[in-house]
Each structure stands twice: as structure tokens, then as C-alpha cells.
N, C-alpha and C positions, 0 to 999 in steps of 0.2 A: 505495499500499500504505499501511497504517493505521500511525503510529510507536506504538513499546509507548506510551509517554508517551498517546496517545488512547486506544489501547484500555486501560489502566489505570481510566482516567478513565471511560469508558463504562459497566462493567462495574457497578460499586457503585450510581451510578443506574438505570443498568434494571431492577436487584437488588431496587434501595428503590420503585422505581415497580409492580412486578410484586407485592409483596409488600403490599403496600397501595394499588390500585389505589382502592378510592371512596374512601380516606380524600384520596385525590392530587385527585380533582375537585372533592373536598369542599372542598377547601382552596382548589385554583386557580380552580377554575371552580365556582363555588359554587350555580346557577342550575342546574346539571348535574343536580343531585340527585334535581329533579323530574321528570326526564324518564326516567332511568335506572333499568332494571329490576333493581335488585342480587342478583336472586332470579334470576337468570337464569347462565346459563353466560359468563365474560370470556372471550376467546380472545388469546393473544399473536401477533400473526401478522409474527413476526423473519424469521421464511424469507420470506416473499411480499415485505418490503420490502428484504430482501438481496438478492433478485431485481433490483426494482425501482434499488435503486443500482447496482449493477454494471451493469446495461445501460444505465444514465446515465453520462453527460462528467463529472456534478460529481460533484465530490470529498468522500468523508464526513469530514468533523473536527468530530463532534460525536455525541454517544448519539442515540438513538432511540426508538422504538414503536409499533409500528402497533397496535392494540387494538379487537377487535370488540365491539360490545357490543347487550344488545336492551334499546330504548324501552320503554317503558308501554304503547303503542298495538301492540305487536308486533313493529314492523319492528328494519333492523339497520340501524348506524349505524358507520360506521368512525374511528375516531379517533387522528391521527398528532402524536404529540409529540417533539419537539425541544431536543435542551436543548444550546445553547448555550454552548461550553465556552472561546472566544477569550477571552484576555483584553484584549482590544479591541476598534475596532467594525468587524467585518466588513461591508460592502457587500453583499456577495452572500447576504446571508441570508433577505430576504424570496424574494431569486427561486429562492432554492431551496425555499421553502415553497411556492413558486405551480408549480416544475416538478414535486415529488414531488405535488401536490394533486393536480393532474390527471393525474400518470400515473396513481397509485391510479385515482383516478375511468373512464380513459378504459379498464382494463384491466380490472377488477372492476365496472362499472357500480352503484357502492354511495357513499349522499352522505359526504363526508369533513371530520372538521372538524378545523384543524389550531393547536397550541398550543404554544405556544415557552415556554420557560423559560431566563432572560438571567441567567448565571449568572455574566456577564462583572465586572470591577473598573472600568469607566469609566461614573461617572453616569450622564455627559450625551449616553452613545447610546444613542436610542430607533426602532431601525427602521421607516421608513415602508411603507406600505402598498406592495406592486409591485402596478403597472402602466403598459399602454401602450395607442396604438387614439390613432384622430382624429377629427373631424366627429360626437364625441357616441357613435362607438362604441366603448367601455374594456372591454379585457380585465383581471385579476387579484386579487389576493386578499387581503385584511384579515382579518389571522388573530388570534387571538386572544395576547393574550402577558402576560409575568407577570415584572417586574426584580427580583432574588432582592434586590439593593441597598436596593429601598424598603422593606425592611422593617424594614431598622437604625431608625427612626424608632420602629416599633411592641415594641420588644426587649418591655415588660413586658405588650405582650397573646400574645406567643409564650409565654411564659413562665406563662401560665393556660390556655393550650390544653392540649387532650387528643393531638385531633391534631396523629398522626404526623410528619404536615410541616412542626409547624413547629419538631421536633428537629429536621427537617432543616435549615430553611433557618436554625435558630441556631446548626448547626454549621458551616454554609457560614460564615457571615459571619464568624465567629470565626475559621473557617482564613484566611479572608482578611485581616482585620483582627491577624494571631499570624503572618505568612508569616515575617516578619525576628525575632520572637521566639518562642524555644524554651519558653524558660523562662510565659512568660504563655499560652504554649498551654498547655501542661501543667497550670497553673492553670485554664485553662476545660472542656479535657477533662476534669478531676473534677470537675468543677460540673456539664455537663452530663450525667455519668454519675451521679452523682447524682439528677438531676432526673430519671432516667431511669425510679426506682424512688418519687419523690416525685410524679411522675404516674400512678401506680396501673396502670402495662401488665401486659398478660400475659406470663409468660416466655417462650414465642414470639417477642413484641411488642419485648420488650427488648432479644431474641439479635439480630433483623434491627436495630434501631437502631444495638446496639452496633457492629454490623460495619461500619457506614454512618459511625458518628463515628470510632471506631478509625481507618478510613484516612482518612478526610478530613480527620482532627487527627494525624494523625501526626506521632511524638516523635522523636528520635534516641535510641539503644540505653536510653544511659547515664539520662539521665531518664523513657525508659518504663519503665525497674526500677525507678526510687522513682515513679511512677504506680502 
């Protein structure tokens, strides 16, 4: 059973991915925009993925999404997204990516692309592809990875981007940076909130992004009143 902390983490990440899925793909997998037809419906297959999780022996410790998109050649493709939320290296991540990928393909016979967004605090952790075999026979998975800590050196670039996931990454980085300094967190929460309006987002976009920022940069009650 998941603990409340994990459940609390899952929901805001899942919500923001669902609210801005085309922008998510454009930000983290820019080459995908040339292939996906976003004029067609995007389906979020959480129930299908939940059943696979329940049927597996692998413990769920991260947020995840399973999404069906239509490519511009009218073929269907499924995209498996993992949000790794552990604050330390996890040697089993790549194995989980492999197991979920082949389980989905085996059950539904639809090609699956796996993406891992690494939200951990360990700058040295870069999980390797999962592979096994010998004598020239190799089975495994090499998946798309994006480590949020790598954007620390791209802050100025993020400030100029209108893509909502620039704001998501900035908020995540400041949440890590201010974990032990509530006063500094209040300052950054205010700056990022102002930036929402400076970037010219729509009312709905501001609302969705503010919910994420408000959650990830949570303040003590006294400071929240000042904010």
C-alpha cells in the first residue's frame, strides 16, 4: 500500500502532466512534436496501468501516466511516463521501466515509449539501461531520461520560455533549494507567482500552474499568510 506522502506527490504531477500534455512532450521530448497529431484525442489510460501495477510484484513508488496518442500517419502509440520521486539512487528503476513496458506491449500489442523524469536530489545518479543475456542475445530497454537537476544551469533559459513545464521545473528546483529555508522559499514562491503573469498565460493556465507551485512550494501557515 502506498503511503500518504507518495500519494500526495503523485496527484499534482499527474494533474500538471494531464493539463499540459502537448507542452510536456514538447519540453522533454521535442522531437516527438513532429510525429504526434495533437488534433486527435489524447487518452489517459490510468485504469489500464493501475491494473498492470496491481498484477505485478513491483512496488509502486512514483507517479506515472500511460497515454495513448495518434501519430500523423494515423497509427496509435502508447507513452509510459514515470516520475521518479525518490531522493536517492534507485537501482530498480530501469528494471521497472522494462517490466512495465513489456507488460503493456504483451497485453495490448501496442508499441510503448518509456520516459523517466528524474526528480531526485542526487546529481550523480544516472540510471543505466536495463539489459540481460549472453552470447549475442540481449533483451532490455533503453528509455528516455530527463533529470530535473540538470536544468539548474539553464535558469535564464527557463525564465524566457513560455512552455508551462519551464515553470514546473523552476518550481521543483526551488523546492529542493529552499527545503530548509522557509523565508527564502516564500520569496521564490512570490517571484514565480509573478512570473506566471509576466509570461502571459491564460487564466486557466495560470490556475493550473499556480496549484502546482502552491503545492510544491508549501509554506508554514504564518509565512503563507504573508505571501
